[in-house]
C-alpha positions as CSV (number, residue, x, y, z in Angstrom):
1,M,-1.1,8.2,8.4
2,K,-3.7,10.1,6.5
3,A,-5.0,9.1,3.1
4,L,-7.6,10.4,0.7
5,Y,-9.7,7.8,-1.2
6,W,-12.0,8.9,-4.0
7,E,-15.5,7.5,-4.2
8,K,-17.7,8.4,-7.1
9,D,-19.4,11.2,-5.2
10,G,-16.5,12.6,-3.1
11,F,-13.4,12.0,-1.1
12,L,-13.1,9.9,2.0
13,L,-10.4,10.8,4.6
14,L,-8.7,7.8,6.2
15,Y,-6.6,8.1,9.3
16,K,-4.6,5.4,11.0
17,R,-2.1,5.4,13.9
18,L,-0.2,2.2,14.9
19,E,-0.3,1.3,18.6
20,E,3.3,0.1,18.4
21,G,6.0,0.6,15.8
22,N,6.2,2.8,12.8
23,F,4.9,2.8,9.2
24,H,7.6,1.7,6.8
25,W,7.3,4.7,4.5
26,P,10.0,6.0,2.1
27,R,12.4,8.5,3.7
28,S,13.3,10.5,0.6
29,G,11.8,11.6,-2.6
30,D,13.8,9.1,-4.5
31,E,12.1,6.2,-2.7
32,V,8.5,7.4,-3.4
33,R,6.5,5.2,-5.7
34,Q,2.9,4.2,-6.5
35,L,1.5,1.4,-4.4
36,T,-0.7,-1.5,-5.3
37,W,-3.8,-2.1,-3.1
38,Q,-2.0,-5.1,-1.5
39,Q,1.1,-3.0,-0.7
40,Y,-1.2,-0.3,0.8
41,C,-2.8,-3.0,3.0
42,W,0.6,-4.2,4.2
43,L,1.6,-0.6,4.9
44,V,-1.4,0.1,7.2
45,E,-0.8,-3.2,9.0
46,G,2.7,-2.0,9.9
47,L,4.4,-4.4,7.5
48,Q,7.1,-3.7,4.8
49,I,5.8,-2.6,1.4
50,D,8.0,-5.2,-0.3
51,Q,7.1,-8.8,0.7
52,P,9.6,-11.1,-1.1
53,K,7.6,-14.3,-0.2
54,S,4.2,-12.9,-1.4
55,L,2.5,-14.3,-4.5
56,K,3.4,-12.5,-7.7
57,E,0.6,-10.7,-9.6
58,V,-0.6,-12.6,-12.6
59,V,-0.5,-10.3,-15.6
60,A,-1.9,-12.5,-18.4
61,L,-2.6,-16.2,-18.9
62,S,-2.4,-18.1,-22.1
63,V,-4.1,-21.4,-22.9
64,V,-2.2,-23.8,-25.0
C-alpha cells in the first residue's frame, strides 16, 4: 500500500507491505469511502475497516 500524507511543508510518502495476508481494501468503485484515522490504522495492521465491537466515536456531549 502506498499513501500520501500532507505535512505543513510537503508530502510524506508512506509504503507498507504485509508479511502475511492481504489488505482488506474495497474491490469496486462503489465500495470506496473516506476513512477515519482509526480505520486507516486498522487497515495498515491488516484488519477489517469495519470493526463492529469497537467503541463508537463521541460526537457531542451534553451536561444536564
